[in-house]
ChimeraX commands (.cxc) that place a marker at each C-alpha (Angstrom):
marker #1 position 2.43,-11.24,-14.10 radius 0.5
marker #1 position 0.04,-8.33,-14.35 radius 0.5
marker #1 position -2.19,-8.40,-17.29 radius 0.5
marker #1 position -4.45,-5.33,-18.42 radius 0.5
marker #1 position -7.26,-5.80,-20.70 radius 0.5
marker #1 position -8.02,-2.47,-22.52 radius 0.5
marker #1 position -11.35,-2.00,-24.43 radius 0.5
marker #1 position -11.59,-1.00,-28.03 radius 0.5
marker #1 position -10.51,2.53,-28.38 radius 0.5
marker #1 position -8.71,2.89,-24.97 radius 0.5
marker #1 position -5.70,5.09,-24.90 radius 0.5
marker #1 position -1.97,4.19,-23.55 radius 0.5
marker #1 position -2.50,6.57,-20.77 radius 0.5
marker #1 position -5.55,4.87,-19.59 radius 0.5
marker #1 position -3.76,1.39,-19.74 radius 0.5
marker #1 position -0.76,2.93,-17.99 radius 0.5
marker #1 position -2.96,4.01,-15.21 radius 0.5
marker #1 position -4.84,0.83,-14.84 radius 0.5
marker #1 position -1.42,-0.90,-14.64 radius 0.5
marker #1 position -0.05,1.18,-12.04 radius 0.5
marker #1 position -3.01,0.76,-9.87 radius 0.5
marker #1 position -2.81,-3.02,-10.27 radius 0.5
marker #1 position 0.84,-2.96,-9.39 radius 0.5
marker #1 position 0.32,-0.78,-6.38 radius 0.5
marker #1 position -2.69,-3.13,-5.24 radius 0.5
marker #1 position -0.40,-6.38,-5.15 radius 0.5
marker #1 position 2.04,-4.53,-2.61 radius 0.5
marker #1 position 5.51,-5.65,-4.59 radius 0.5
marker #1 position 6.84,-2.14,-4.40 radius 0.5
marker #1 position 5.85,-1.84,-0.59 radius 0.5
marker #1 position 7.56,-5.26,0.06 radius 0.5
marker #1 position 10.75,-4.74,-1.95 radius 0.5
marker #1 position 11.28,-1.20,-0.13 radius 0.5
marker #1 position 10.92,-3.32,3.32 radius 0.5
marker #1 position 13.16,-5.82,2.36 radius 0.5
marker #1 position 15.96,-3.40,1.49 radius 0.5
marker #1 position 17.14,-3.29,5.31 radius 0.5
marker #1 position 16.93,-5.70,7.99 radius 0.5
marker #1 position 14.79,-4.65,10.70 radius 0.5
marker #1 position 14.90,-6.27,13.94 radius 0.5
marker #1 position 11.68,-8.15,15.24 radius 0.5
marker #1 position 11.57,-5.85,18.29 radius 0.5
marker #1 position 11.56,-2.84,16.05 radius 0.5
marker #1 position 9.05,-4.25,13.68 radius 0.5
marker #1 position 6.88,-5.18,16.75 radius 0.5
marker #1 position 7.39,-1.49,18.41 radius 0.5
marker #1 position 6.57,0.02,14.82 radius 0.5
marker #1 position 3.24,-1.99,14.76 radius 0.5
marker #1 position 2.30,-1.15,18.00 radius 0.5
marker #1 position 2.81,2.59,17.33 radius 0.5
marker #1 position 0.76,2.33,14.14 radius 0.5
marker #1 position -2.12,0.75,16.05 radius 0.5
marker #1 position -2.20,3.23,18.44 radius 0.5
marker #1 position -2.35,5.98,15.82 radius 0.5
marker #1 position -5.16,4.35,14.14 radius 0.5
marker #1 position -7.14,3.78,17.49 radius 0.5
marker #1 position -6.45,7.69,18.15 radius 0.5
marker #1 position -7.91,8.54,14.98 radius 0.5
marker #1 position -11.00,6.46,15.26 radius 0.5
marker #1 position -11.72,7.73,18.87 radius 0.5
marker #1 position -10.92,11.43,17.57 radius 0.5
marker #1 position -13.45,10.92,14.71 radius 0.5
marker #1 position -16.39,9.53,17.10 radius 0.5
marker #1 position -15.85,12.72,19.21 radius 0.5
marker #1 position -15.88,15.18,16.61 radius 0.5
marker link #1:1,2 radius 0.2
marker link #1:2,3 radius 0.2
marker link #1:3,4 radius 0.2
marker link #1:4,5 radius 0.2
marker link #1:5,6 radius 0.2
marker link #1:6,7 radius 0.2
marker link #1:7,8 radius 0.2
marker link #1:8,9 radius 0.2
marker link #1:9,10 radius 0.2
marker link #1:10,11 radius 0.2
marker link #1:11,12 radius 0.2
marker link #1:12,13 radius 0.2
marker link #1:13,14 radius 0.2
marker link #1:14,15 radius 0.2
marker link #1:15,16 radius 0.2
marker link #1:16,17 radius 0.2
marker link #1:17,18 radius 0.2
marker link #1:18,19 radius 0.2
marker link #1:19,20 radius 0.2
marker link #1:20,21 radius 0.2
marker link #1:21,22 radius 0.2
marker link #1:22,23 radius 0.2
marker link #1:23,24 radius 0.2
marker link #1:24,25 radius 0.2
marker link #1:25,26 radius 0.2
marker link #1:26,27 radius 0.2
marker link #1:27,28 radius 0.2
marker link #1:28,29 radius 0.2
marker link #1:29,30 radius 0.2
marker link #1:30,31 radius 0.2
marker link #1:31,32 radius 0.2
marker link #1:32,33 radius 0.2
marker link #1:33,34 radius 0.2
marker link #1:34,35 radius 0.2
marker link #1:35,36 radius 0.2
marker link #1:36,37 radius 0.2
marker link #1:37,38 radius 0.2
marker link #1:38,39 radius 0.2
marker link #1:39,40 radius 0.2
marker link #1:40,41 radius 0.2
marker link #1:41,42 radius 0.2
marker link #1:42,43 radius 0.2
marker link #1:43,44 radius 0.2
marker link #1:44,45 radius 0.2
marker link #1:45,46 radius 0.2
marker link #1:46,47 radius 0.2
marker link #1:47,48 radius 0.2
marker link #1:48,49 radius 0.2
marker link #1:49,50 radius 0.2
marker link #1:50,51 radius 0.2
marker link #1:51,52 radius 0.2
marker link #1:52,53 radius 0.2
marker link #1:53,54 radius 0.2
marker link #1:54,55 radius 0.2
marker link #1:55,56 radius 0.2
marker link #1:56,57 radius 0.2
marker link #1:57,58 radius 0.2
marker link #1:58,59 radius 0.2
marker link #1:59,60 radius 0.2
marker link #1:60,61 radius 0.2
marker link #1:61,62 radius 0.2
marker link #1:62,63 radius 0.2
marker link #1:63,64 radius 0.2
marker link #1:64,65 radius 0.2
view
């Protein structure tokens, strides 16, 4: 359960913003989206390697620039 504590005089908009930020940090939405469809382990591994390669390329590109 997410609990958002507010200070005296905080607006509803600020409370909603805090709640959304906490919700995103928990990763619930990402996990629900990922579980909607079955992904074969080989496809999951391929995606993981692809993502790692992308990150590595970005790191080397930023080091060279």
